[in-house]
N, C-alpha and C positions, 0 to 999 in steps of 0.2 A: 423492545420496540426498535424498529429500524426506520431511518429517515435519511433524507439528503442533508448533508452538513450545511450550516448557515454561517454567515460572517461572525455571528455571536459565539460560535463554537471554536473560534480560532485558538484561543489561549489553551483550552483543554486539549485540543488536537496537537498543538505545539508541545505541550507537556508530555503527551503520550509518545510522540515521535522522538523527542529528546530522550525519553526513557529507552525507546527501541535502539536508538543510535549510541546510547551510553555517552552522550556529550550534550553540552548546551549549544544550541544553534543560535545564530543572531536573529532575535525576534523580529526586528524591523524588516529584514529581508524575507523572513518566513511569512510575515503578515502580508507583504506586497505580493508574493507569489500566490498565497492562499486566496487573497482577494481576487486576483485575476482568474484563478481556477474556478472559484465559486460561480462566476458569471460566464464561464466558457462551456459550451455544450459538449465539448470533447473531453471533459473531465466530470467525474461524479464522485463526490466524497460521501461515502456511506458511513453513517455513524450508528452505533448501538447504544441505547440508553437503558439503564436499569436504575430504578429508584430515582428518576429524574436527574440522573448523572450520566454523562457520556463516558462509557467504559471501553469502547472499541472504535477503531477507525480503519476503513479500508478505502484507499484512494485509487480510483480507476482512471486510466486514460484510454480514449478510443482513437485509433489511428489507422488510416488506410496505409497498407504496406504493399509495396510493389511485388515482393516475392510471394505474397499470398494472393494478391489482386483482390483483397477484401479488407473489411474493417477487422481489426484485432483489438481486444481489450487487454491492457497490461495493468497489473496490480503494481502501483508505484510504491505505496506504503501500506502496511497492514500490521496493526498492533492491538493487543487486548491488554487492558490494565492488569498487572500481575495478580491483583486480588480477585480477579474474575476469570482467570485462566482455568482450563480443565473443567469447564461447565458447559461445553458445547456451543459457546458463543461464536468461536472462530469458524466452526463447521457451518453454523447458520448464516454467518456473514458471507462466507465464501459462496454458499448456495444462492444467497440473495444477489451477490455480485454477478454470478453467472446468469441469473435471470435478467438483471438490468442490462448486461452486455448483450445478451441475446435479443432483448427488446430494441436495443440500439441498432442491431443488425450485424453484430460481430459474429464471426464464425469460430472464434477461438479465444481463450483467455490464457494469459501467460504471466509469469512472475519470475523475477531474478532474486536470488536469496544469497546473502553472504555465506561463504563456505563454512564459516564458524558457527552458523545458526543451525545446529544439528536437529534441535527440537522442531524447528520450522520445516526442515527437510522431511522429517518423519510425518509431520502433519500433512504436507502437500502430497506426499506419496500415498498416505492413507485416504486422501480425498480424490484419488485417481488421477492426479496430475503426473505427467511423465517428465523425467529428467532427460531431455533429448538434446540439450544445447549446452555449450560452454559460453560464458560471458567474459569478455576480456575488457579491461579498462586501463587507462593510462592518465595520470594526473597531468594537467596542462598548466597548473599554477601551483606554487608552493613546492615543498620538498617531495621528491618521489622516493618512496621506500619500497622494498620488495616484501616487507612483512605484511601479512594479511591481518587486518584489524577490523573489528566490528565498527561499522560506520564509515567504512572506506569502500 
């Protein structure tokens, strides 16, 4: 079952995203951001439930972009509980996210994925997404390292 995430889902979504990032994020900051996004029409947090438990989350952002002159959907976070992977849930969630984005009026869906997430890259390519861009980032706070790490 797929549905829009609710405020009550915050803790399980937090746990899934911490799992994805391989680190513990500050829950109070996470909660405040999630609470804003749940009530913002430019975000859609899609969750997947199995046996009355949230086992997947795909967080979308809808944004008008000048270089497209249209709305574009961006997958901000996408993770499936490790116990539920390789069961087709990710494929179904991505298809649902595409449908939601199209209904919002988006002409394209995009995702950035850490270079170390090779399984995710294979998944996106299998689902007909094209690797047509590079994404560059630079830390503005804390230590800046050149080492590529999951969660950075």
